[in-house]
KEMITOR-64083 format. One record per atom (N, C-alpha, C): x, z, y. Coordinates in steps of 0.2 Angstrom, whole numbers, plus 5000, padded with zeros to 4 digits. Each point is the difference from the previous one (the first is absolute). Example, Ala and Ser with C-alpha at 12.3 -4.5 7.8 and 13.67 -1.06 7.14 Angstrom:
<tibas>
506650394972 499650005006 500450005006 499849965005 500450015006 499650035005 
</tibas>
This chain:
<tibas>
532656745806 499649955002 499350014997 499549995005 499350014997 499949944995 499550014996 499849964995 499849935003 499650005005 499849945003 500649965003 500450035004 500649965003 500449974994 500150044995 500549984994 499749934997 499350004999 499749944998 500049945004 500050025007 500049945005 500749975000 500550054999 500749975000 500249964994 499750024994 500149964994 499649935000 499550005004 499649945000 500349955005 500350025005 500349965006 500749984998 500249945002 500649974999 500550045004 500650024997 500550045003 500449955005 500350045005 500449965005 500649974996 500249945001 500649964998 499949974993 499450014997 499849984993 499649935001 500349954997 499649935001 499450004997 499549975003 499350004997 499949954995 499850024994 499949954994 499349985000 499949935000 499449975000 499750014993 499350024999 499750004993 500149944996 500150014993 500149944996 499549955000 499450025001 499449955000 500049965006 500450025006 500049965006 500649955000 500550014995 500649965000 499849934997 500449955002 499949944997 500449994994 500049944997 500449984994 500750015001 500450024995 500750015001 500349934998 500649995002 500449944998 499949974993 500150054996 500049984992 499349984998 499550045003 499349984999 499849935002 500349995006 499849935003 500449944996 500650024997 500349954996 499649994993 499750064998 499649994993 499449965002 499750015005 499449965002 500149935001 500649985003 500249945001 500249964994 500350044995 500249974993 499449994996 499550045001 499449994996 499649945002 499949995007 499749945002 500449944999 500750005000 500449944998 499949994993 500050054995 499949984993 499349984999 499550025004 499349984999 500049925002 500449985005 500049935002 500349964995 500550024996 500349964995 499550004994 499650054998 499650004995 499349975001 499949985006 499349985002 499849934996 500549964999 499849944996 499750024993 500450044997 499850024993 499450045000 499950055005 499450045001 499449955001 500149955004 499449955001 499849974994 500549974996 499949974994 499650054995 500250064999 499750054996 499350015002 499950015007 499350015002 499649944999 500249945001 499549944999 499949994993 500550004996 499949984993 499950064995 500150065002 499950054995 499550055002 500150035006 499550065002 499449975002 499949955004 499449985002 499649974994 500349964995 499649984994 499850064996 500450055000 499850064996 499450045003 500050015006 499450035003 499449954999 500149945001 499449954999 499850004993 500450014995 499850014993 499650064999 500250065003 499650065000 499349985002 500049975006 499349995003 499649954996 500349954997 499649954997 499850034993 500350054997 499850034994 499450045001 499850015006 499350045001 499449965002 500149934999 499549955001 499849964994 499449984999 499949944996 500049945004 500349954998 500149945004 499649944998 499949955004 499749944998 500549954997 499749944998 500549964996 500649985003 500050005007 500649985003 500450065003 499950064998 500450065001 499850035006 499549995004 499750045005 499750064998 500150065003 499750064999 499249995001 499650024995 499349995000 499650075000 500350054996 499650065000 500550064999 500050055004 500450064999 499850044994 500550014995 499850044994 500450064999 500550015005 500450064999 500550004994 499950054996 500550014994 499649974994 499549975001 499649974994 500549954996 500449965003 500449964996 500550044996 500350055002 500450044996 499650044994 499450025001 499650024994 499949944995 499949945003 499949954995 500649984996 500650015003 500649994996 500050034994 499950075000 500150044994 499449994995 499549975002 499449984996 500049934997 500649965002 500149944998 500549994994 499849984994 500549994995 500649965001 499949955004 500549955002 500650045004 499850045005 500550045004 500350054995 499750034996 500350054996 500549974995 499849944997 500449964996 500649985004 500049985006 500549975004 500550065001 499750065002 500450065001 500450024994 499750004994 500450014994 500549954998 499849945001 500549954999 500650005004 499950025007 500650005004 500450064999 499750064998 500550054998 500449994993 499649964996 500449984994 500649955001 499849965005 500549955002 500650035003 499950055004 500650045003 500450044995 499650034995 500450034995 500449954995 499749945000 500449954996 500649985003 500049995007 500549965004 500650055002 499750055004 500550045003 500550044996 499950044995 500550034996 500449944996 499749954998 500449954996 500549975005 499849985006 500449975005 500650055001 499950065001 500550055002 500550014994 499750004994 500550014994 500449944999 499749945000 500449944999 500549995006 499850015006 500550005005 500650045000 499950064997 500550054999 500549984995 499749974995 500549974994 500449945003 499749965003 500349945003 500550025005 499950055005 500450025005 500650044996 499950034995 500650044997 500449944996 499749954998 500549954997 500349965005 499749995006 500349965005 500650045004 499950074999 500550045003 500750014996 500049974994 500650004996 500549965003 500650024999 500649965003 500349964995 499749944999 500249954996 500149935003 500349964997 500249935003 499449965000 499949975006 499549955001 499350045001 500050075001 499450035000 499649985006 500349975005 499649985006 499549954998 500249964995 499549944998 499450034997 500150064996 499450034997 499650045005 500350025006 499650035005 499649955003 500249945001 499649955003 499449984996 500250004993 499449984996 499550065000 500250065000 499550055000 499650005006 500249985006 499650005006 499749945002 500049954995 499749935002 499350015001 499650054997 499350005002 499850015007 500550035004 499850015007 499849935003 500449954998 499949935004 499449974997 499650024995 499449974997 499450035003 499549955002 499450025003 499550024994 499550045002 499550024995 499649944997 499949955004 499649944997 500549974995 500649995002 500549964995 500050044994 500150075000 500150044994 499450004996 499450005003 499450004997 499949934996 500249945003 499949944996 500550004994 500650035002 500550004994 499850044994 499750065001 499850044995 499349974997 499649965003 499549974997 500249954995 500549965001 500349964995 500350044994 500350055002 500350044994 499550044996 499450015003 499450034996 499649954997 500149945001 499549954998 499950004992 499450004997 500050014993 500249954996 500149945003 500349944996 500749985001 500250005006 500649985002 500550055003 499750065000 500450065003 500650024996 500550025003 500650024996 500050074997 499650045003 499950074998 499750004993 499449974999 499749994994 500449974994 500449955003 500449964995 500550054997 500350045004 500550054998 499750054995 499450025002 499750054996 499849974993 499849945000 499949964993 500650004996 500649995003 500749994997 500150064996 499850065003 500250074997 499450024996 499549964999 499550024995 499450045004 500050005006 499550045004 499449955002 499450024999 499449965002 500049995007 499949945003 500049985007 499450045003 500250025006 499550055004 499749955006 499350015000 499749965006 500150045006 500549995003 500250045006 499550015006 499849945002 499650005006 499249994999 499849994993 499349994999 499750064996 500450054999 499850064996 499950065005 499550034999 499950065005 500550064999 500350004994 500550064999 500749985002 500149935000 500749985002 500149975007 499449995003 500149965007 500350055005 499850065000 500350055005 500850014999 500250014994 500750014999 500449945001 499749944999 500349945001 500149995007 499550015005 500149995007 500550065002 500050054997 500550065002 500749984999 500149964995 500749984999 500349955006 499549965002 500249965006 500250045006 499650055001 500150055006 500750034999 500150034994 500650034998 500649955002 500049944997 500549955001 500149995008 499550005004 500149985007 500350065003 499950064999 500350065003 500650024997 500249974994 500650034997 500749985004 500049945003 500649985003 500250055006 499550015004 500150045006 500150074998 499750034995 500250074998 500750004997 500249954997 500650004997 500650005005 499949965005 500550005006 500050075004 499450035001 500050065004 500450064995 499850004994 500350054996 500849994999 500249944999 500749985000 500350025006 499849995006 500350025006 500050085000 499550034998 500050075000 500650034995 500049974994 500650024995 500749995003 500149945004 500649995002 500250055006 499550035003 500250055005 500150074998 500050014993 500250074998 500750005000 500350065002 500850005000 500350004993 500549965000 500450004993 500350074998 500150045005 500350064999 499650054995 499449995001 499550044996 500149984992 500049934999 500149984993 500750024998 500550005004 500750014998 500050084998 499750045004 500050074998 499750024994 499449964999 499650014994 500449984994 500449945000 500449984995 500650054998 500250035005 500650054999 499750064996 499450025002 499650054997 499849994993 500049934997 499949984994 499349984999 499649985005 499449975000 500049934998 499549984995 500049934997 499649965005 499949944998 499649955005 499350025001 499750024994 499350025001 499950065005 500450054999 500050065004 500149985007 500549965002 500149985007 499449965002 499749964996 499449975003 499450045001 499950054996 499450055001 500250055005 500650035001 500150055004 500349985007 500249945001 500349975006 499549955003 500049944996 499749945002 499250015002 499650034995 499350015001 499950055006 500350055001 499850055005 500249965007 500549965000 500149975007 499649945001 499649974995 499649955000 499250025001 499950075001 499350035000 499749975007 500450005005 499749985007 499849934999 500449964997 499949935000 499449994995 499950034995 499550004995 499350025004 500150055004 499450025004 499749945005 500549975003 499849955004 499749944996 500349984995 499849944996 499350024997 499950064998 499450034997 499449985005 500150025006 499549995005 499949925002 500549975001 500049935001 499649964994 500350014994 499749974994 499250014999 499950075001 499350024999 499549965006 500250005006 499649965005 500049934998 500549974998 500049934998 499649994994 500050044996 499549994994 499350005002 499850055004 499350005002 499849945004 500549975003 499849945004 500149934997 500250004993 500149944997 499449965000 500149935002 499449965000 500249934997 500649975002 500149934998 500049994992 500450044996 500049994993 499350004997 499650055003 499350004997 499649945002 500049985006 499749945003 500149944996 500749994999 500249944997 499950004992 500150054997 500150004992 499350024997 499650045003 499450034996 499449995005 500050005006 499550015005 499550064998 500350054998 499750064999 499750014993 500149954996 499750004993 500650024995 499849994994 499349994997 499650075000 499449995001 499550065000 500250055005 500349985006 500250055005 500650044998 500349984995 500650054997 500650005005 500049955005 500650005005 499750005007 499450025000 499750005007 500250065004 500650005003 500250065003 499750015007 500150055003 499650025006 500149945006 500649985000 500249955005 499649944999 500049984994 499649934998 499250015000 499850074999 499350015001 499850005007 500450025005 499949995007 499949935002 500549964997 500049935002 499449964997 499750024994 499449974998 499450025003 500050065002 499450035004 500049975007 500549995003 500049975007 499949935000 500449964996 500049935001 499549964995 499850034995 499549974995 499350035001 500050065000 499350045000 499750015007 500549995005 499750015007 499850075002 500250054996 499950075001 500650035004 500049995007 500550015004 500150085001 499450035001 500050085000 500350034994 499749984994 500250034994 500849984999 500249945001 500749995000 500450055004 499850015006 500350045005 500150074997 499450034997 500050064997 500550014994 500149944996 500550004995 500750015003 500149965006 500650005003 500250075002 499550045003 500250065002 500150054995 499749994994 500150044994 500749994997 500249945000 500749984998 500550035005 499950005006 500450035005 500150074999 499450044999 500050074999 500450024994 499949964994 500450014994 500750005001 500249945003 500749995001 500350065005 499650015005 500350065005 500050064996 499550024996 500050064996 500650014995 500149944997 500650004995 500750015004 500049975006 500650005003 500250075003 499450035003 500150075002 500250054994 499749994994 500250044994 500749994999 500349945000 500749994999 500450035005 499850005006 500550035005 499950085000 499550034998 499950075000 500250034993 499949964995 500250034993 500649974997 500049944999 500549964997 500750015003 500050005007 500650005004 500450074999 499650054998 500450064999 500550004994 499949954996 500549994994 500549955002 500049985006 500549955002 500750035003 500549984997 500750035003 500349955005 500150035006 500349965006 500750035000 500449955001 500750015000 500250045007 
</tibas>
């Protein structure tokens, strides 16, 4: 067969062979149609939540970015475009740097303390004792208490004259501490309120995680001669690592957003020792009328929280054990 005839035969469809339409001309298959239909059905169910997120989160976030690039008039209307000048002003302002430092200190005071105490309480609540359910209820009571109520309770406990804490300190020979009026003790005092508020929820979550660990693992360890501490270190803690990772993120974000105890107990004082970033934004916005500067602080707080969260998901999560 000549070369030209053989090439023509190869390119032309043979007799009796069905003609196959090119893939780009074919329509969607039945499975693909079902997937598209399922996608739009799920989108319809999610539409109310997406609308709420759009209206109350994404649009305000974009508007905050936009407002941070303007100097505003006393009623919050943009007056002059300044670009990134507000952000340069942040790092040149001692108040902002102090608020940033105090916020980081507050996170260090509250998050590790909350996780450690919650682990101890969850381990005690996991014991198989009589009437242990009563103690579990007591451990989790702080879930039902609001931040304002807890702040008022601790204000009375910290009171220099009628407070119970200083009274107990005097009984054991310790000099009373000016909890809320001293620059050195105000931030730890407010941190204790935040720890107490988060403690109940953390304890309940850790207790639920402990109760989900198979008993066969503990029985096998006991047969091998492991004592209680070894079982706790080598079985309980590895299985709780994913729960700790979740609580670490939640508690850190909650600590950065703490506002109520600061507002009720100290109002940012004394000498700005409890002026966290959230409260600094509140003061700049509502009292000083610097809406653009407050928006820039909000964006910085958002970026700090986002950066720490990404760090936890990229670095800390590598140490997490998933069952």
